N, C-alpha and C positions, 0 to 999 in steps of 0.2 A: 951761709946762714949760721949764726951762733947757736949754741945749745939753748940759750935763753929764748931766742926768737923761735926756735923749733918747738920748744915746750909751750910757748904762748900760742903758736899756731895750732898745735895739737889740742890744747885746752879749748881754744876757740872752736875747733872743728867738732869736738865732742859736745860742747854746749849747743852748737848749731844743730847737731844731730838730735839732741834731746828736744830742742824746740821744734824741729821739723816733725817730730812724732806728734806733738800737740794733742789737744783734747780729742780731736777727731779720730785718732788712732789708738786711743787708750783701750777701747773695747771693740770686739768684733761686731760688725753691723750686718744686717740682712734687710732686704726690701720688705715692706709691709703695706698691703692695701686691703680693701674690703668694702663692705657696706653695712650701714646701721639701719635696722628696722624697729619699729614700735608697733606691736600687734599686727605684724605682717606688712606694714606700710613703711616706705622709706622715710627716715628722719630727714626733714627738709631744712638742714642747716645745723649749726652748732660746731663744737670743737671737741676733739678727743685728746686725752693725754695718756700715753703709754708709759707707766712708771715701772722701771725694772725693780724686781724684788731681790734684795741682798741675799746672796748664797752663804751667809755667815760672815762675809767680809764687811769692812766698814763702808766701802763705796760700792753701790750697786750699778752706777752708771747714770748718765744724763737721761732724763725723760724725753720722749719724742712727742710731737704734737701733729695733729692733722685737722684741717678744716673739712667739715662734712658738707658736700655739695647738695644742691636742691634735690638730686636724685638719690641721696643717701650714701653716695660713695666717698671714699677718702683714700689718701696716700700719706704715710707718715714721713715726717722730716725731723731729724735730730740735730745734726751738725751742719747740714746743708740741705738744699731743696730736694725733697723726695729721696733722701738717702736711706730711709728705713729707720729701724730701731735697733737698740743693743740686743745682741743674742742673749736671751734670758727669759725667765718667766716674768710676766708683767701684770700689774693691776691696771685695768682700763677704766678711765673715768670720762664720762660725757659731761662737758661743760656747756651749759645752756647760754651761749653767747651769740647764738645765731638769730634767725628770723623769728618773727612773732609766731609763725606756724610751728617752728621747732619748740618754742617755749610752751605753746599750747599742747603739742604732742607729749612733752615731758611733764605736763600737768603742773607747770609753774616751778618745777624743781630747778634750783640753781646749779646742781650737779647730781649725777647719778653714777655710782660706782658699779660696774658690771660685776655680778656676784661670783664669777669664777675667774681665776688667773688664766691668762692666755700665754702660750709659748711662742716665742720668736725663735725659729730654728736656723742654724747656720747653713750656708751654701744653697739656699733656695729662696724663691719668692714666697713669702708667707701671705696667704689670703685668709684674713680673719674677719668673718662676718659676725656682727654683734646683733643678736636678736633679743630684744627686750619686750616684755609685756607691760601692760598698765599696772599689774600687780607688782612686777619687779620695781617699777618706778616708785610705787607707794612704799615698798619695803626698803629700797636702797637709795632713794633720792633724798636730798636735803631740801626742805622747804616745799615738798610736793603737796598738792591738795589732798 
């Protein structure tokens, strides 16, 4: 093998290595699950967005999403199914894209941002329960009654 071919093979290997890291490996991930309640009752549908907060850098990481089940439970997916969220502090937003019952529970709000940041910690399964009140929805919801 000539030096030119060896160099091309090396450059190709390095490029492949960079591609193999891909976006799924740019940030440390950890599993996240939990339940959402409104006034102590399970939210019956909807969607959550876990948006990482930048720690002073330009990129904070990709947001994760979770569908809320009829029983209020959820599991976050970011790069793949149920892979969790980026290890960081997050703003959690409830998107009212679920059932009519969920829209009623959210008092017509198209979205509600949970008022406190949530931490996704490394090396563990993170159970993050989101407990909202009607007052929280009035204060932090967009388009709420």
